[in-house]
C-alpha positions as protocol buffer text, in pm:
chain_id: "A"
residue {
  index: 1
  type: MET
  ca { x: 11087 y: 20741 z: 7037 }
}
residue {
  index: 2
  type: SER
  ca { x: 10771 y: 20953 z: 6967 }
}
residue {
  index: 3
  type: THR
  ca { x: 10443 y: 20809 z: 6848 }
}
residue {
  index: 4
  type: LEU
  ca { x: 10251 y: 20945 z: 6544 }
}
residue {
  index: 5
  type: LEU
  ca { x: 10016 y: 21140 z: 6768 }
}
residue {
  index: 6
  type: GLU
  ca { x: 10297 y: 21290 z: 6972 }
}
residue {
  index: 7
  type: LEU
  ca { x: 10491 y: 21389 z: 6663 }
}
residue {
  index: 8
  type: ALA
  ca { x: 10176 y: 21548 z: 6520 }
}
residue {
  index: 9
  type: ALA
  ca { x: 10125 y: 21752 z: 6837 }
}
residue {
  index: 10
  type: GLN
  ca { x: 10494 y: 21863 z: 6829 }
}
residue {
  index: 11
  type: GLY
  ca { x: 10475 y: 21957 z: 6461 }
}
residue {
  index: 12
  type: ALA
  ca { x: 10207 y: 22217 z: 6431 }
}
residue {
  index: 13
  type: THR
  ca { x: 10416 y: 22405 z: 6172 }
}
residue {
  index: 14
  type: GLY
  ca { x: 10350 y: 22612 z: 5869 }
}
residue {
  index: 15
  type: THR
  ca { x: 10192 y: 22951 z: 5829 }
}
residue {
  index: 16
  type: ALA
  ca { x: 9831 y: 23021 z: 5752 }
}
residue {
  index: 17
  type: SER
  ca { x: 9926 y: 23147 z: 5406 }
}
residue {
  index: 18
  type: GLU
  ca { x: 10125 y: 22830 z: 5328 }
}
residue {
  index: 19
  type: ASP
  ca { x: 9831 y: 22611 z: 5435 }
}
residue {
  index: 20
  type: SER
  ca { x: 9593 y: 22824 z: 5220 }
}
residue {
  index: 21
  type: LYS
  ca { x: 9813 y: 22758 z: 4916 }
}
residue {
  index: 22
  type: LEU
  ca { x: 9804 y: 22386 z: 4985 }
}
residue {
  index: 23
  type: GLY
  ca { x: 9430 y: 22400 z: 5023 }
}
residue {
  index: 24
  type: SER
  ca { x: 9403 y: 22555 z: 4674 }
}
residue {
  index: 25
  type: ILE
  ca { x: 9608 y: 22298 z: 4490 }
}
residue {
  index: 26
  type: PRO
  ca { x: 9422 y: 22150 z: 4195 }
}
residue {
  index: 27
  type: LEU
  ca { x: 9334 y: 21786 z: 4242 }
}
residue {
  index: 28
  type: MET
  ca { x: 9255 y: 21515 z: 3988 }
}
residue {
  index: 29
  type: ASP
  ca { x: 8892 y: 21428 z: 4002 }
}
residue {
  index: 30
  type: PRO
  ca { x: 8757 y: 21070 z: 3965 }
}
residue {
  index: 31
  type: GLN
  ca { x: 8715 y: 21092 z: 3584 }
}
residue {
  index: 32
  type: GLN
  ca { x: 9077 y: 21204 z: 3546 }
}
residue {
  index: 33
  type: LEU
  ca { x: 9191 y: 20933 z: 3784 }
}
residue {
  index: 34
  type: TYR
  ca { x: 9002 y: 20666 z: 3594 }
}
residue {
  index: 35
  type: GLU
  ca { x: 9164 y: 20774 z: 3269 }
}
residue {
  index: 36
  type: LEU
  ca { x: 9509 y: 20764 z: 3444 }
}
residue {
  index: 37
  type: TRP
  ca { x: 9425 y: 20405 z: 3552 }
}
residue {
  index: 38
  type: GLU
  ca { x: 9374 y: 20307 z: 3192 }
}
residue {
  index: 39
  type: ARG
  ca { x: 9719 y: 20449 z: 3101 }
}
residue {
  index: 40
  type: GLN
  ca { x: 9893 y: 20280 z: 3393 }
}
residue {
  index: 41
  type: ALA
  ca { x: 9755 y: 19930 z: 3367 }
}
residue {
  index: 42
  type: TRP
  ca { x: 9997 y: 19642 z: 3444 }
}
residue {
  index: 43
  type: GLN
  ca { x: 9985 y: 19261 z: 3496 }
}
residue {
  index: 44
  type: SER
  ca { x: 10099 y: 19101 z: 3814 }
}
residue {
  index: 45
  type: HIS
  ca { x: 10169 y: 18763 z: 3658 }
}
residue {
  index: 46
  type: THR
  ca { x: 10426 y: 18890 z: 3409 }
}
residue {
  index: 47
  type: ILE
  ca { x: 10674 y: 19001 z: 3673 }
}
residue {
  index: 48
  type: ASP
  ca { x: 10983 y: 18774 z: 3664 }
}
residue {
  index: 49
  type: LEU
  ca { x: 11051 y: 18627 z: 4010 }
}
residue {
  index: 50
  type: ALA
  ca { x: 11329 y: 18384 z: 3913 }
}
residue {
  index: 51
  type: ARG
  ca { x: 11612 y: 18603 z: 4044 }
}
residue {
  index: 52
  type: ASP
  ca { x: 11407 y: 18670 z: 4367 }
}
residue {
  index: 53
  type: ALA
  ca { x: 11395 y: 18289 z: 4432 }
}
residue {
  index: 54
  type: GLU
  ca { x: 11776 y: 18276 z: 4403 }
}
residue {
  index: 55
  type: ASP
  ca { x: 11823 y: 18573 z: 4632 }
}
residue {
  index: 56
  type: TRP
  ca { x: 11583 y: 18430 z: 4887 }
}
residue {
  index: 57
  type: ALA
  ca { x: 11751 y: 18096 z: 4899 }
}
residue {
  index: 58
  type: ALA
  ca { x: 12094 y: 18259 z: 4954 }
}
residue {
  index: 59
  type: MET
  ca { x: 11968 y: 18500 z: 5212 }
}
residue {
  index: 60
  type: ASP
  ca { x: 12067 y: 18513 z: 5579 }
}
residue {
  index: 61
  type: PRO
  ca { x: 11780 y: 18339 z: 5776 }
}
residue {
  index: 62
  type: GLY
  ca { x: 11741 y: 18630 z: 6007 }
}
residue {
  index: 63
  type: LEU
  ca { x: 11689 y: 18874 z: 5724 }
}
residue {
  index: 64
  type: ARG
  ca { x: 11440 y: 18631 z: 5567 }
}
residue {
  index: 65
  type: GLU
  ca { x: 11240 y: 18630 z: 5886 }
}
residue {
  index: 66
  type: ARG
  ca { x: 11223 y: 19005 z: 5905 }
}
residue {
  index: 67
  type: LEU
  ca { x: 11124 y: 19034 z: 5549 }
}
residue {
  index: 68
  type: GLU
  ca { x: 10853 y: 18775 z: 5590 }
}
residue {
  index: 69
  type: TRP
  ca { x: 10701 y: 18982 z: 5865 }
}
residue {
  index: 70
  type: ASN
  ca { x: 10689 y: 19291 z: 5647 }
}
residue {
  index: 71
  type: LEU
  ca { x: 10551 y: 19092 z: 5355 }
}
residue {
  index: 72
  type: ALA
  ca { x: 10280 y: 18934 z: 5569 }
}
residue {
  index: 73
  type: GLY
  ca { x: 10124 y: 19272 z: 5648 }
}
residue {
  index: 74
  type: PHE
  ca { x: 10103 y: 19359 z: 5280 }
}
residue {
  index: 75
  type: PHE
  ca { x: 9968 y: 19021 z: 5164 }
}
residue {
  index: 76
  type: VAL
  ca { x: 9693 y: 19008 z: 5437 }
}
residue {
  index: 77
  type: GLY
  ca { x: 9624 y: 19374 z: 5397 }
}
residue {
  index: 78
  type: GLU
  ca { x: 9570 y: 19358 z: 5025 }
}
residue {
  index: 79
  type: GLU
  ca { x: 9324 y: 19070 z: 5069 }
}
residue {
  index: 80
  type: ARG
  ca { x: 9136 y: 19263 z: 5340 }
}
residue {
  index: 81
  type: VAL
  ca { x: 9107 y: 19586 z: 5137 }
}
residue {
  index: 82
  type: THR
  ca { x: 9000 y: 19383 z: 4827 }
}
residue {
  index: 83
  type: THR
  ca { x: 8720 y: 19198 z: 4996 }
}
residue {
  index: 84
  type: GLN
  ca { x: 8605 y: 19489 z: 5218 }
}
residue {
  index: 85
  type: PHE
  ca { x: 8579 y: 19748 z: 4937 }
}
residue {
  index: 86
  type: SER
  ca { x: 8243 y: 19674 z: 4791 }
}
residue {
  index: 87
  type: GLY
  ca { x: 8052 y: 19920 z: 5018 }
}
residue {
  index: 88
  type: LEU
  ca { x: 8261 y: 20202 z: 4895 }
}
residue {
  index: 89
  type: VAL
  ca { x: 8200 y: 20109 z: 4533 }
}
residue {
  index: 90
  type: MET
  ca { x: 7826 y: 20104 z: 4607 }
}
residue {
  index: 91
  type: SER
  ca { x: 7846 y: 20454 z: 4761 }
}
residue {
  index: 92
  type: TYR
  ca { x: 7938 y: 20628 z: 4431 }
}
residue {
  index: 93
  type: GLU
  ca { x: 7795 y: 20977 z: 4373 }
}
residue {
  index: 94
  type: SER
  ca { x: 7861 y: 21000 z: 4000 }
}
residue {
  index: 95
  type: GLN
  ca { x: 7932 y: 20771 z: 3714 }
}
residue {
  index: 96
  type: SER
  ca { x: 8296 y: 20883 z: 3705 }
}
residue {
  index: 97
  type: GLU
  ca { x: 8337 y: 20799 z: 4074 }
}
residue {
  index: 98
  type: ALA
  ca { x: 8174 y: 20455 z: 4014 }
}
residue {
  index: 99
  type: ALA
  ca { x: 8413 y: 20383 z: 3740 }
}
residue {
  index: 100
  type: PHE
  ca { x: 8727 y: 20488 z: 3942 }
}
residue {
  index: 101
  type: LEU
  ca { x: 8622 y: 20302 z: 4256 }
}
residue {
  index: 102
  type: ALA
  ca { x: 8569 y: 19986 z: 4058 }
}
residue {
  index: 103
  type: THR
  ca { x: 8923 y: 20015 z: 3920 }
}
residue {
  index: 104
  type: GLN
  ca { x: 9059 y: 20049 z: 4277 }
}
residue {
  index: 105
  type: GLN
  ca { x: 8898 y: 19716 z: 4380 }
}
residue {
  index: 106
  type: VAL
  ca { x: 9063 y: 19557 z: 4073 }
}
residue {
  index: 107
  type: ASP
  ca { x: 9397 y: 19705 z: 4180 }
}
residue {
  index: 108
  type: GLU
  ca { x: 9373 y: 19565 z: 4528 }
}
residue {
  index: 109
  type: ALA
  ca { x: 9295 y: 19215 z: 4386 }
}
residue {
  index: 110
  type: ARG
  ca { x: 9600 y: 19252 z: 4156 }
}
residue {
  index: 111
  type: HIS
  ca { x: 9824 y: 19348 z: 4449 }
}
residue {
  index: 112
  type: ALA
  ca { x: 9703 y: 19040 z: 4646 }
}
residue {
  index: 113
  type: GLN
  ca { x: 9780 y: 18821 z: 4347 }
}
residue {
  index: 114
  type: HIS
  ca { x: 10136 y: 18956 z: 4330 }
}
residue {
  index: 115
  type: PHE
  ca { x: 10207 y: 18877 z: 4693 }
}
residue {
  index: 116
  type: ASN
  ca { x: 10048 y: 18533 z: 4650 }
}
residue {
  index: 117
  type: ARG
  ca { x: 10291 y: 18458 z: 4365 }
}
residue {
  index: 118
  type: PHE
  ca { x: 10585 y: 18577 z: 4579 }
}
residue {
  index: 119
  type: TYR
  ca { x: 10489 y: 18343 z: 4860 }
}
residue {
  index: 120
  type: GLU
  ca { x: 10455 y: 18053 z: 4623 }
}
residue {
  index: 121
  type: GLN
  ca { x: 10733 y: 18104 z: 4378 }
}
residue {
  index: 122
  type: VAL
  ca { x: 11004 y: 18279 z: 4599 }
}
residue {
  index: 123
  type: ILE
  ca { x: 10930 y: 18170 z: 4960 }
}
residue {
  index: 124
  type: GLY
  ca { x: 10832 y: 17828 z: 4831 }
}
residue {
  index: 125
  type: MET
  ca { x: 10510 y: 17796 z: 5027 }
}
residue {
  index: 126
  type: GLN
  ca { x: 10292 y: 17539 z: 4868 }
}
residue {
  index: 127
  type: GLY
  ca { x: 9914 y: 17484 z: 4887 }
}
residue {
  index: 128
  type: THR
  ca { x: 9633 y: 17717 z: 4795 }
}
residue {
  index: 129
  type: PHE
  ca { x: 9610 y: 18095 z: 4790 }
}
residue {
  index: 130
  type: GLU
  ca { x: 9395 y: 18071 z: 5105 }
}
residue {
  index: 131
  type: GLN
  ca { x: 9646 y: 17851 z: 5288 }
}
residue {
  index: 132
  type: ARG
  ca { x: 9921 y: 18090 z: 5210 }
}
residue {
  index: 133
  type: LEU
  ca { x: 9712 y: 18371 z: 5337 }
}
residue {
  index: 134
  type: GLU
  ca { x: 9643 y: 18191 z: 5667 }
}
residue {
  index: 135
  type: ARG
  ca { x: 10011 y: 18129 z: 5708 }
}
residue {
  index: 136
  type: ALA
  ca { x: 10081 y: 18501 z: 5659 }
}
residue {
  index: 137
  type: ARG
  ca { x: 9817 y: 18583 z: 5917 }
}
residue {
  index: 138
  type: GLU
  ca { x: 10028 y: 18421 z: 6187 }
}
residue {
  index: 139
  type: ASP
  ca { x: 10280 y: 18705 z: 6156 }
}
residue {
  index: 140
  type: VAL
  ca { x: 10046 y: 19009 z: 6192 }
}
residue {
  index: 141
  type: SER
  ca { x: 10000 y: 19200 z: 6521 }
}
residue {
  index: 142
  type: ARG
  ca { x: 9689 y: 19235 z: 6736 }
}
residue {
  index: 143
  type: ALA
  ca { x: 9676 y: 19603 z: 6626 }
}
residue {
  index: 144
  type: PHE
  ca { x: 9676 y: 19491 z: 6261 }
}
residue {
  index: 145
  type: VAL
  ca { x: 9386 y: 19253 z: 6334 }
}
residue {
  index: 146
  type: GLU
  ca { x: 9193 y: 19526 z: 6512 }
}
residue {
  index: 147
  type: MET
  ca { x: 9231 y: 19766 z: 6222 }
}
residue {
  index: 148
  type: PHE
  ca { x: 9187 y: 19529 z: 5924 }
}
residue {
  index: 149
  type: ASP
  ca { x: 8949 y: 19262 z: 6063 }
}
residue {
  index: 150
  type: GLY
  ca { x: 8772 y: 19493 z: 6305 }
}
residue {
  index: 151
  type: LEU
  ca { x: 8734 y: 19855 z: 6199 }
}
residue {
  index: 152
  type: LEU
  ca { x: 8778 y: 19812 z: 5826 }
}
residue {
  index: 153
  type: VAL
  ca { x: 8518 y: 19536 z: 5812 }
}
residue {
  index: 154
  type: GLU
  ca { x: 8269 y: 19711 z: 6046 }
}
residue {
  index: 155
  type: TRP
  ca { x: 8293 y: 20044 z: 5860 }
}
residue {
  index: 156
  type: GLY
  ca { x: 8267 y: 19870 z: 5523 }
}
residue {
  index: 157
  type: ASP
  ca { x: 7957 y: 19689 z: 5637 }
}
residue {
  index: 158
  type: ARG
  ca { x: 7796 y: 20019 z: 5734 }
}
residue {
  index: 159
  type: LEU
  ca { x: 7833 y: 20135 z: 5373 }
}
residue {
  index: 160
  type: VAL
  ca { x: 7692 y: 19806 z: 5240 }
}
residue {
  index: 161
  type: ARG
  ca { x: 7387 y: 19853 z: 5455 }
}
residue {
  index: 162
  type: ASP
  ca { x: 7342 y: 20218 z: 5356 }
}
residue {
  index: 163
  type: PRO
  ca { x: 7560 y: 20338 z: 5065 }
}
residue {
  index: 164
  type: ARG
  ca { x: 7416 y: 20687 z: 5092 }
}
residue {
  index: 165
  type: ASP
  ca { x: 7539 y: 20731 z: 5450 }
}
residue {
  index: 166
  type: VAL
  ca { x: 7785 y: 21016 z: 5399 }
}
residue {
  index: 167
  type: GLU
  ca { x: 7930 y: 21000 z: 5750 }
}
residue {
  index: 168
  type: ALA
  ca { x: 8000 y: 20632 z: 5706 }
}
residue {
  index: 169
  type: LYS
  ca { x: 8174 y: 20704 z: 5375 }
}
residue {
  index: 170
  type: VAL
  ca { x: 8386 y: 20977 z: 5529 }
}
residue {
  index: 171
  type: ASP
  ca { x: 8486 y: 20744 z: 5800 }
}
residue {
  index: 172
  type: PHE
  ca { x: 8580 y: 20466 z: 5559 }
}
residue {
  index: 173
  type: VAL
  ca { x: 8783 y: 20692 z: 5332 }
}
residue {
  index: 174
  type: THR
  ca { x: 8967 y: 20848 z: 5626 }
}
residue {
  index: 175
  type: LEU
  ca { x: 9057 y: 20502 z: 5756 }
}
residue {
  index: 176
  type: TYR
  ca { x: 9135 y: 20344 z: 5422 }
}
residue {
  index: 177
  type: HIS
  ca { x: 9286 y: 20612 z: 5207 }
}
residue {
  index: 178
  type: MET
  ca { x: 9451 y: 20836 z: 5458 }
}
residue {
  index: 179
  type: LEU
  ca { x: 9578 y: 20583 z: 5713 }
}
residue {
  index: 180
  type: ILE
  ca { x: 9596 y: 20235 z: 5566 }
}
residue {
  index: 181
  type: GLU
  ca { x: 9718 y: 20334 z: 5224 }
}
residue {
  index: 182
  type: GLY
  ca { x: 9856 y: 20688 z: 5267 }
}
residue {
  index: 183
  type: THR
  ca { x: 10031 y: 20629 z: 5600 }
}
residue {
  index: 184
  type: LEU
  ca { x: 10101 y: 20260 z: 5644 }
}
residue {
  index: 185
  type: ALA
  ca { x: 10127 y: 20103 z: 5298 }
}
residue {
  index: 186
  type: LEU
  ca { x: 10321 y: 20387 z: 5123 }
}
residue {
  index: 187
  type: THR
  ca { x: 10563 y: 20427 z: 5414 }
}
residue {
  index: 188
  type: GLY
  ca { x: 10641 y: 20055 z: 5420 }
}
residue {
  index: 189
  type: GLN
  ca { x: 10679 y: 20037 z: 5040 }
}
residue {
  index: 190
  type: TRP
  ca { x: 10919 y: 20331 z: 5035 }
}
residue {
  index: 191
  type: PHE
  ca { x: 11154 y: 20197 z: 5301 }
}
residue {
  index: 192
  type: LEU
  ca { x: 11144 y: 19835 z: 5180 }
}
residue {
  index: 193
  type: THR
  ca { x: 11203 y: 19937 z: 4815 }
}
residue {
  index: 194
  type: ASP
  ca { x: 11497 y: 20156 z: 4929 }
}
residue {
  index: 195
  type: PHE
  ca { x: 11643 y: 19861 z: 5126 }
}
residue {
  index: 196
  type: MET
  ca { x: 11621 y: 19617 z: 4832 }
}
residue {
  index: 197
  type: GLU
  ca { x: 11765 y: 19858 z: 4588 }
}
residue {
  index: 198
  type: ARG
  ca { x: 12064 y: 19941 z: 4810 }
}
residue {
  index: 199
  type: ARG
  ca { x: 12125 y: 19568 z: 4858 }
}
residue {
  index: 200
  type: GLU
  ca { x: 12059 y: 19493 z: 4487 }
}
residue {
  index: 201
  type: ILE
  ca { x: 11833 y: 19204 z: 4580 }
}
residue {
  index: 202
  type: LEU
  ca { x: 11471 y: 19083 z: 4501 }
}
residue {
  index: 203
  type: PRO
  ca { x: 11425 y: 19276 z: 4173 }
}
residue {
  index: 204
  type: GLY
  ca { x: 11076 y: 19128 z: 4124 }
}
residue {
  index: 205
  type: TRP
  ca { x: 10978 y: 19246 z: 4467 }
}
residue {
  index: 206
  type: VAL
  ca { x: 11104 y: 19591 z: 4384 }
}
residue {
  index: 207
  type: GLU
  ca { x: 10927 y: 19604 z: 4045 }
}
residue {
  index: 208
  type: GLY
  ca { x: 10601 y: 19493 z: 4207 }
}
residue {
  index: 209
  type: PHE
  ca { x: 10628 y: 19737 z: 4493 }
}
residue {
  index: 210
  type: ARG
  ca { x: 10692 y: 20023 z: 4256 }
}
residue {
  index: 211
  type: LEU
  ca { x: 10384 y: 19936 z: 4045 }
}
residue {
  index: 212
  type: ILE
  ca { x: 10168 y: 19889 z: 4357 }
}
residue {
  index: 213
  type: SER
  ca { x: 10296 y: 20218 z: 4499 }
}
residue {
  index: 214
  type: ARG
  ca { x: 10199 y: 20397 z: 4179 }
}
residue {
  index: 215
  type: ASP
  ca { x: 9845 y: 20245 z: 4207 }
}
residue {
  index: 216
  type: GLU
  ca { x: 9813 y: 20350 z: 4572 }
}
residue {
  index: 217
  type: HIS
  ca { x: 9929 y: 20706 z: 4504 }
}
residue {
  index: 218
  type: ARG
  ca { x: 9634 y: 20718 z: 4261 }
}
residue {
  index: 219
  type: HIS
  ca { x: 9399 y: 20574 z: 4526 }
}
residue {
  index: 220
  type: VAL
  ca { x: 9521 y: 20828 z: 4784 }
}
residue {
  index: 221
  type: ALA
  ca { x: 9473 y: 21105 z: 4534 }
}
residue {
  index: 222
  type: TYR
  ca { x: 9104 y: 21000 z: 4513 }
}
residue {
  index: 223
  type: GLY
  ca { x: 9074 y: 20995 z: 4896 }
}
residue {
  index: 224
  type: THR
  ca { x: 9232 y: 21343 z: 4919 }
}
residue {
  index: 225
  type: TRP
  ca { x: 8994 y: 21479 z: 4653 }
}
residue {
  index: 226
  type: TYR
  ca { x: 8690 y: 21320 z: 4824 }
}
residue {
  index: 227
  type: LEU
  ca { x: 8769 y: 21437 z: 5174 }
}
residue {
  index: 228
  type: ARG
  ca { x: 8843 y: 21790 z: 5056 }
}
residue {
  index: 229
  type: GLU
  ca { x: 8504 y: 21802 z: 4888 }
}
residue {
  index: 230
  type: LYS
  ca { x: 8331 y: 21687 z: 5209 }
}
residue {
  index: 231
  type: ALA
  ca { x: 8554 y: 21900 z: 5441 }
}
residue {
  index: 232
  type: ALA
  ca { x: 8376 y: 22207 z: 5296 }
}
residue {
  index: 233
  type: ASP
  ca { x: 8107 y: 22110 z: 5541 }
}
residue {
  index: 234
  type: PRO
  ca { x: 8241 y: 22214 z: 5888 }
}
residue {
  index: 235
  type: VAL
  ca { x: 8062 y: 21925 z: 6062 }
}
residue {
  index: 236
  type: LEU
  ca { x: 8222 y: 21668 z: 5826 }
}
residue {
  index: 237
  type: ARG
  ca { x: 8558 y: 21844 z: 5853 }
}
residue {
  index: 238
  type: GLU
  ca { x: 8541 y: 21808 z: 6230 }
}
residue {
  index: 239
  type: ARG
  ca { x: 8445 y: 21443 z: 6195 }
}
residue {
  index: 240
  type: ILE
  ca { x: 8747 y: 21368 z: 5975 }
}
residue {
  index: 241
  type: GLY
  ca { x: 8974 y: 21531 z: 6235 }
}
residue {
  index: 242
  type: GLN
  ca { x: 8818 y: 21336 z: 6518 }
}
residue {
  index: 243
  type: ARG
  ca { x: 8855 y: 21006 z: 6337 }
}
residue {
  index: 244
  type: LEU
  ca { x: 9222 y: 21083 z: 6259 }
}
residue {
  index: 245
  type: VAL
  ca { x: 9309 y: 21162 z: 6622 }
}
residue {
  index: 246
  type: GLU
  ca { x: 9119 y: 20844 z: 6737 }
}
residue {
  index: 247
  type: LEU
  ca { x: 9294 y: 20621 z: 6493 }
}
residue {
  index: 248
  type: LEU
  ca { x: 9654 y: 20748 z: 6501 }
}
residue {
  index: 249
  type: PRO
  ca { x: 9753 y: 20545 z: 6816 }
}
residue {
  index: 250
  type: LEU
  ca { x: 9627 y: 20224 z: 6658 }
}
residue {
  index: 251
  type: THR
  ca { x: 9797 y: 20317 z: 6324 }
}
residue {
  index: 252
  type: ASN
  ca { x: 10118 y: 20360 z: 6518 }
}
residue {
  index: 253
  type: ASP
  ca { x: 10091 y: 20016 z: 6676 }
}
residue {
  index: 254
  type: VAL
  ca { x: 10029 y: 19849 z: 6341 }
}
residue {
  index: 255
  type: LEU
  ca { x: 10391 y: 19957 z: 6249 }
}
residue {
  index: 256
  type: VAL
  ca { x: 10540 y: 19736 z: 6522 }
}
residue {
  index: 257
  type: PRO
  ca { x: 10557 y: 19355 z: 6521 }
}
residue {
  index: 258
  type: ARG
  ca { x: 10422 y: 19142 z: 6802 }
}
residue {
  index: 259
  type: GLY
  ca { x: 10646 y: 19093 z: 7104 }
}
residue {
  index: 260
  type: VAL
  ca { x: 10904 y: 19362 z: 7030 }
}
residue {
  index: 261
  type: ASP
  ca { x: 11003 y: 19677 z: 7214 }
}
residue {
  index: 262
  type: PRO
  ca { x: 10893 y: 19975 z: 7008 }
}
residue {
  index: 263
  type: GLU
  ca { x: 11167 y: 20174 z: 7163 }
}
residue {
  index: 264
  type: THR
  ca { x: 11440 y: 19961 z: 7004 }
}
residue {
  index: 265
  type: TRP
  ca { x: 11272 y: 19795 z: 6710 }
}
residue {
  index: 266
  type: ARG
  ca { x: 11397 y: 19873 z: 6361 }
}
residue {
  index: 267
  type: MET
  ca { x: 11234 y: 19818 z: 6021 }
}
residue {
  index: 268
  type: LEU
  ca { x: 11546 y: 19658 z: 5865 }
}
residue {
  index: 269
  type: ASP
  ca { x: 11794 y: 19944 z: 5854 }
}
residue {
  index: 270
  type: TYR
  ca { x: 11550 y: 20212 z: 5975 }
}
residue {
  index: 271
  type: THR
  ca { x: 11457 y: 20323 z: 6326 }
}
residue {
  index: 272
  type: MET
  ca { x: 11098 y: 20354 z: 6434 }
}
residue {
  index: 273
  type: GLN
  ca { x: 11155 y: 20728 z: 6467 }
}
residue {
  index: 274
  type: GLU
  ca { x: 11263 y: 20747 z: 6098 }
}
residue {
  index: 275
  type: THR
  ca { x: 10959 y: 20547 z: 5976 }
}
residue {
  index: 276
  type: THR
  ca { x: 10719 y: 20738 z: 6199 }
}
residue {
  index: 277
  type: GLU
  ca { x: 10844 y: 21082 z: 6093 }
}
residue {
  index: 278
  type: PHE
  ca { x: 10823 y: 20977 z: 5721 }
}
residue {
  index: 279
  type: ALA
  ca { x: 10466 y: 20848 z: 5762 }
}
residue {
  index: 280
  type: LEU
  ca { x: 10349 y: 21156 z: 5953 }
}
residue {
  index: 281
  type: GLY
  ca { x: 10507 y: 21395 z: 5702 }
}
residue {
  index: 282
  type: ALA
  ca { x: 10317 y: 21242 z: 5409 }
}
residue {
  index: 283
  type: LEU
  ca { x: 9990 y: 21233 z: 5607 }
}
residue {
  index: 284
  type: SER
  ca { x: 10019 y: 21590 z: 5721 }
}
residue {
  index: 285
  type: ARG
  ca { x: 10077 y: 21724 z: 5377 }
}
residue {
  index: 286
  type: ARG
  ca { x: 9776 y: 21556 z: 5236 }
}
residue {
  index: 287
  type: LEU
  ca { x: 9558 y: 21672 z: 5528 }
}
residue {
  index: 288
  type: LYS
  ca { x: 9664 y: 22030 z: 5468 }
}
residue {
  index: 289
  type: VAL
  ca { x: 9550 y: 22000 z: 5110 }
}
residue {
  index: 290
  type: ILE
  ca { x: 9214 y: 21881 z: 5248 }
}
residue {
  index: 291
  type: GLY
  ca { x: 9208 y: 22175 z: 5492 }
}
residue {
  index: 292
  type: ILE
  ca { x: 9288 y: 21993 z: 5820 }
}
residue {
  index: 293
  type: ASP
  ca { x: 9568 y: 22086 z: 6055 }
}
residue {
  index: 294
  type: LEU
  ca { x: 9660 y: 21761 z: 6219 }
}
residue {
  index: 295
  type: GLY
  ca { x: 9910 y: 21925 z: 6443 }
}
residue {
  index: 296
  type: ALA
  ca { x: 9653 y: 22154 z: 6604 }
}
residue {
  index: 297
  type: LEU
  ca { x: 9415 y: 21862 z: 6645 }
}
residue {
  index: 298
  type: ALA
  ca { x: 9673 y: 21644 z: 6817 }
}
residue {
  index: 299
  type: ALA
  ca { x: 9792 y: 21921 z: 7038 }
}
residue {
  index: 300
  type: ALA
  ca { x: 9435 y: 21968 z: 7167 }
}
residue {
  index: 301
  type: VAL
  ca { x: 9410 y: 21606 z: 7281 }
}
């Protein structure tokens, strides 16, 4: 089983002309993304979870346990990105960017609300939002804690201290939009949604994940736009590449639960190889749009 970094080093594919075409693709700017947010608004508390509660109660205990592990990462992750996002909002460089970034923080809070409802109404976990969150934290891995409680918090605090620090903003967007959302979250959502749809179970979970995924594609579109703007500076382009190579091993570890063998672990019906290849493919395409060849960077490590 190959890691994200190993697969990246093996996959230095594509011609220079193909990469050039990707680098010239028109991207939505923050004003266009804000307007899209207005058209795509939704309400987490209107999703019907009654059928999900029935499906959960009838489910094999082993499958419930595996789904709870996957759900825990999303629930805790959404709380982390909601509460650690203020520094990026403060770092806006235009009124349109300020408006869009504010919508993203609202989106993340809505996602956390959706998962809290699922824990309460489907899993049947009583208590407060905070108590359910703490219970979910028991399921996340050490790598998850390092990324979400360590780096994300530290790099967010750097922006709070100095919102005009461009290097800090580049680091945060690389971690948040490219790796947390663009690599981890969207990969997990795709495979979990596919699994539920094939099993014809948990329709509220599926509806919520589809809406959350739509939001996060919009967020990642902002991150891609922002990093391509900054990558016009060779120094910042090199910094983005360095951060990606540094963070890929940790990102890879977040995909694996505590105490399991990554060589044999499966995300439900899917092997680690399948999920890793999917995640890397999506990340590599976005980076080529930005103007960064991840394969070449990984091969040089």
